[in-house]
C-alpha positions as CSV (number, residue, x, y, z in Angstrom):
1,M,-79.2,95.7,-46.6
2,A,-75.8,97.4,-46.4
3,A,-77.1,99.0,-43.4
4,A,-78.9,96.4,-41.7
5,N,-75.5,94.3,-42.2
6,M,-73.4,97.3,-40.6
7,K,-75.7,97.8,-37.6
8,S,-75.8,94.3,-36.7
9,V,-71.7,94.4,-37.4
10,K,-72.0,97.5,-34.5
11,L,-74.1,95.4,-32.4
12,R,-71.1,92.9,-32.4
13,I,-68.7,94.7,-31.7
14,K,-70.0,96.1,-28.7
15,S,-71.4,92.7,-27.2
16,I,-67.7,92.2,-27.8
17,Q,-66.4,95.5,-25.9
18,N,-68.6,94.4,-23.2
19,T,-67.1,90.9,-23.1
20,M,-63.5,92.4,-23.1
21,Q,-64.4,94.5,-20.2
22,I,-65.4,91.5,-17.9
23,T,-62.5,89.3,-19.0
24,R,-60.0,92.4,-18.4
25,A,-61.4,92.7,-14.9
26,M,-61.4,89.0,-14.2
27,E,-57.5,89.1,-15.2
28,L,-56.8,92.1,-12.9
29,V,-58.6,90.4,-9.7
30,A,-57.0,87.0,-10.5
31,S,-53.8,88.9,-10.5
32,S,-54.2,90.7,-7.7
33,K,-55.0,87.1,-5.4
34,L,-52.6,85.7,-7.0
35,R,-49.8,88.2,-5.7
36,R,-50.5,86.6,-2.5
37,A,-51.4,83.0,-3.4
38,K,-47.9,83.1,-5.2
39,E,-46.5,84.0,-1.6
40,R,-48.0,81.5,0.8
41,A,-46.9,78.8,-2.2
42,E,-43.2,79.8,-2.8
43,A,-43.1,80.1,1.5
44,S,-44.4,76.6,1.9
45,A,-42.9,75.4,-1.0
46,P,-39.5,74.4,1.1
47,Y,-41.7,73.1,4.1
48,F,-43.5,70.7,1.4
49,S,-40.3,69.2,0.2
50,A,-38.7,69.1,3.6
51,L,-41.6,67.3,5.3
52,R,-41.8,65.0,1.8
53,Q,-37.9,63.7,2.4
54,T,-38.4,63.4,6.1
55,L,-41.0,60.9,5.3
56,I,-38.9,59.3,2.9
57,N,-36.2,59.1,4.9
58,I,-38.2,57.1,7.3
59,A,-39.5,54.7,5.3
60,G,-36.2,53.8,3.7
61,E,-34.0,53.9,7.0
62,N,-36.8,52.4,9.8
63,T,-36.7,48.4,10.0
64,D,-39.5,48.7,12.6
65,Y,-42.9,48.2,11.0
66,T,-45.0,48.7,13.7
67,S,-46.9,51.4,13.5
68,V,-49.6,50.6,11.1
69,Y,-48.0,53.9,9.2
70,A,-45.2,52.5,8.3
71,R,-45.9,48.6,7.2
72,E,-47.6,47.8,4.2
73,N,-51.6,47.5,4.5
74,Q,-53.3,44.9,3.7
75,S,-56.4,47.2,2.3
76,E,-56.0,47.5,-1.9
77,R,-58.6,50.6,-1.0
78,H,-57.5,53.8,-2.3
79,C,-57.9,57.5,-0.3
80,Y,-57.7,60.2,-3.0
81,I,-57.1,63.9,-1.6
82,L,-58.3,65.9,-4.5
83,I,-58.0,69.2,-4.5
84,A,-59.1,71.3,-7.6
85,G,-60.5,75.1,-8.2
86,D,-63.4,76.8,-7.0
87,R,-64.6,78.5,-10.2
88,G,-64.1,77.8,-13.9
89,M,-62.3,80.5,-16.5
90,A,-59.7,78.8,-15.8
91,G,-58.6,77.2,-19.0
92,G,-57.3,74.1,-18.7
93,Y,-56.4,73.8,-15.1
94,N,-59.2,71.4,-13.8
95,A,-59.6,69.6,-17.1
96,N,-56.1,68.6,-16.6
97,L,-56.2,67.8,-12.4
98,F,-59.4,65.4,-13.5
99,R,-57.6,63.9,-16.2
100,T,-54.1,63.2,-13.7
101,F,-56.3,62.1,-11.1
102,E,-58.6,59.8,-13.8
103,A,-55.3,58.0,-15.1
104,E,-53.9,57.5,-11.3
105,S,-57.3,56.0,-10.1
106,K,-58.6,53.5,-13.2
107,G,-58.9,50.2,-12.4
108,K,-58.2,50.7,-8.6
109,D,-61.4,50.8,-5.5
110,F,-60.8,54.6,-3.9
111,V,-63.0,56.9,-2.5
112,V,-62.5,60.7,-2.6
113,L,-61.9,63.4,-0.6
114,P,-62.2,66.6,-2.4
115,L,-61.4,69.7,-2.0
116,G,-62.5,72.9,-4.1
117,K,-66.1,73.6,-5.5
118,K,-65.1,72.2,-9.6
119,A,-63.7,68.6,-7.0
120,E,-67.0,68.4,-5.4
121,D,-68.7,69.0,-8.7
122,Y,-66.7,66.4,-10.2
123,V,-67.3,63.8,-7.7
124,A,-71.0,64.3,-7.6
125,Q,-71.2,64.2,-11.9
126,K,-69.2,61.2,-12.1
127,K,-71.2,59.2,-8.9
128,L,-67.7,58.7,-7.3
129,S,-67.7,57.3,-3.4
130,R,-66.9,60.5,-1.7
131,L,-65.0,60.5,2.1
132,E,-68.1,62.0,4.3
133,G,-67.0,65.5,6.0
134,E,-67.1,69.2,5.7
135,K,-67.0,70.9,2.3
136,F,-64.3,73.8,1.4
137,L,-63.1,76.1,-0.7
138,V,-59.6,75.9,-1.6
139,A,-59.5,79.8,-1.1
140,T,-61.0,79.5,2.5
141,V,-59.0,76.6,3.7
142,H,-56.9,77.4,6.8
143,V,-53.8,75.6,9.0
144,S,-56.7,74.1,11.5
145,D,-59.2,72.5,8.6
146,C,-55.8,70.6,7.1
147,Y,-55.4,69.4,10.7
148,A,-59.2,68.6,11.0
149,M,-59.0,66.5,7.9
150,A,-55.4,64.8,8.7
151,R,-56.7,63.9,11.7
152,Q,-60.0,62.4,10.1
153,I,-58.1,60.2,7.3
154,C,-55.8,59.2,10.0
155,T,-58.2,57.9,12.2
156,L,-60.2,56.4,8.8
157,F,-56.3,54.4,7.8
158,R,-56.2,53.2,10.9
159,S,-59.4,51.4,11.4
160,G,-58.8,49.8,8.0
161,A,-61.2,51.8,5.9
162,F,-58.7,52.3,3.1
163,G,-55.1,51.1,2.8
164,H,-53.6,53.7,0.8
165,V,-53.5,57.7,1.0
166,S,-52.6,60.2,-2.2
167,L,-52.9,63.3,-2.9
168,V,-54.2,64.8,-6.4
169,Y,-52.9,68.6,-6.7
170,T,-51.9,71.1,-9.6
171,D,-48.0,72.1,-8.4
172,F,-47.0,75.8,-8.9
173,V,-43.8,75.8,-10.8
174,S,-44.2,79.0,-12.1
175,L,-46.5,81.9,-13.7
176,M,-46.8,80.4,-16.8
177,K,-46.5,76.8,-15.7
178,Q,-48.7,74.4,-13.6
179,E,-48.1,71.0,-13.3
180,P,-50.6,68.4,-11.9
181,G,-49.3,65.4,-10.4
182,T,-49.9,63.1,-7.4
183,T,-48.2,62.5,-4.4
184,C,-48.3,59.4,-2.3
185,L,-49.1,59.5,1.4
186,L,-49.3,56.9,3.4
187,P,-48.4,54.3,4.0
188,L,-44.6,54.9,4.7
189,A,-44.1,51.5,3.0
190,D,-45.1,53.2,-0.3
191,F,-42.3,55.2,0.0
192,K,-39.7,52.2,0.1
193,D,-38.7,52.6,-3.6
194,E,-38.2,56.1,-3.7
195,A,-36.2,56.0,-0.4
196,C,-33.6,52.8,-2.1
197,E,-33.5,55.4,-5.2
198,I,-32.2,58.3,-3.4
199,S,-30.2,56.5,-0.5
200,G,-28.4,54.5,-3.5
201,K,-27.0,58.2,-4.7
202,E,-26.2,59.2,-1.4
203,G,-22.6,59.0,0.3
204,E,-21.6,55.9,3.2
205,E,-21.2,58.3,5.7
206,K,-24.8,59.7,5.3
207,K,-26.2,56.2,5.0
208,R,-24.4,55.2,8.0
209,A,-25.9,58.2,10.4
210,Q,-29.2,57.9,9.7
211,N,-28.5,53.7,10.1
212,L,-28.3,55.5,14.0
213,I,-31.7,56.6,14.0
214,L,-33.3,55.8,17.3
215,Y,-37.0,56.0,18.3
216,E,-38.1,56.6,21.7
217,P,-40.0,55.3,23.5
218,S,-40.8,53.3,20.3
219,A,-41.3,53.7,16.4
220,E,-44.9,53.2,16.6
221,E,-45.6,56.0,19.2
222,V,-43.2,58.6,17.2
223,F,-45.2,57.5,14.5
224,D,-48.4,57.6,15.5
225,A,-47.6,61.2,16.8
226,I,-45.9,62.8,14.1
227,V,-47.8,61.7,10.9
228,P,-50.8,63.1,11.5
229,E,-48.4,66.3,11.8
230,Y,-47.2,65.7,9.0
231,L,-49.8,65.0,6.8
232,A,-51.4,67.9,7.7
233,G,-48.4,70.0,7.0
234,L,-47.8,68.3,3.0
235,L,-52.3,68.7,3.1
236,Y,-52.0,72.8,3.5
237,S,-49.0,73.4,1.3
238,A,-50.4,71.5,-1.1
239,V,-53.7,73.4,-1.0
240,A,-51.7,76.9,-1.1
241,S,-49.9,75.4,-4.7
242,S,-53.0,74.3,-5.9
243,L,-54.5,78.1,-5.2
244,A,-51.4,79.8,-6.7
245,S,-52.0,77.5,-9.7
246,E,-55.7,78.4,-10.1
247,Y,-54.7,81.7,-9.6
248,A,-52.0,82.4,-12.4
249,A,-54.2,80.0,-14.7
250,R,-57.0,82.4,-14.7
251,R,-54.9,85.3,-15.1
252,T,-53.2,83.5,-18.1
253,A,-56.7,82.7,-19.8
254,M,-58.2,86.1,-19.0
255,E,-55.6,87.4,-21.1
256,A,-55.9,85.5,-23.9
257,A,-59.3,86.2,-23.6
258,T,-59.0,90.1,-23.9
259,D,-56.3,90.2,-26.1
260,N,-58.9,87.7,-28.8
261,A,-61.2,90.1,-28.1
262,G,-59.1,93.1,-29.1
263,E,-58.5,91.3,-32.2
264,M,-61.8,90.7,-32.8
265,I,-62.7,94.2,-32.5
266,D,-60.1,95.4,-35.1
267,K,-61.0,92.8,-37.5
268,L,-65.2,93.9,-37.0
269,S,-64.1,97.7,-36.7
270,L,-62.0,97.0,-40.2
271,Y,-64.9,95.6,-42.1
272,Y,-67.6,97.8,-40.6
273,N,-65.3,100.8,-41.8
274,R,-64.9,99.2,-45.4
275,A,-68.6,98.6,-45.7
276,R,-69.5,102.3,-44.3
277,Q,-66.9,103.6,-47.1
278,A,-68.5,101.8,-49.8
279,S,-72.2,103.1,-48.3
280,I,-71.1,106.5,-49.0
281,T,-69.0,105.9,-52.2
282,Q,-72.7,104.3,-53.9
283,E,-74.5,107.4,-52.7
284,I,-72.1,109.9,-53.7
285,T,-72.4,108.1,-57.2
286,E,-76.0,107.9,-56.9
287,I,-76.3,111.4,-56.6
288,V,-73.8,112.2,-59.2
289,G,-75.4,110.1,-61.3
290,G,-78.6,112.1,-60.7
291,A,-77.1,115.0,-61.2
292,E,-76.3,114.2,-64.7
293,G,-79.2,112.6,-65.7
294,S,-81.5,116.2,-64.3
295,N,-78.7,118.4,-66.3
296,G,-79.2,116.5,-69.6
């Protein structure tokens, strides 16, 4: 009985060792990919901030709401650009993002543009209304793809297919911290509250300077030209941040799994050695007892 138990423990140790090799390999792969993704995310972060600040300034200072991008839209339908991961084994990365999306979209009429295999699977599983278009893996999205998606979204927005556009993605804060959140993209009127809050903190000199902004030939033509470009830039920055967040989450999860596997192997090895020692002691005792019996 003891021998059979020792054999099962030994097989379990071997199985955990094989699993640990896989998790360690996945950790190394994620670490390798994370380096480049982190550099791209950090390089695009200032661009993202500058673009968003520009949109906020335009929303706060513009009084000519002739452009469809600037005025409040009558349609209550929302379009959510949902950027999730391409694979699992990343801890709570995808689950946290989907919870954020569900909380944001609750009770609203919406359509989803999913980016990433997990986002595609989530939309299909929940049977959500999907924006027609090409399917992308987050790791394969290029700047040109972002421009194509931005043009599609702007065209549908102008046609009245939906009245609000928001971005749901995971912000890469650090290697140990990734925060899922939602960012408003269109219309610019949705930025008014944030713009008022910021302008209330600014000095009078800066506000007077912003009030002198003129749009030539007209605000409508300027917005129609620059908003799709802004949208593409914001989208690309969000993709870069999401990809870095996914790799960081996977690296952390695989590191934790490797450590847990090591602890399990240590405990099982200790149990195996104790059982083996007890078995040897029992055999010696039986041999000694048999020898004493024969001598007697």
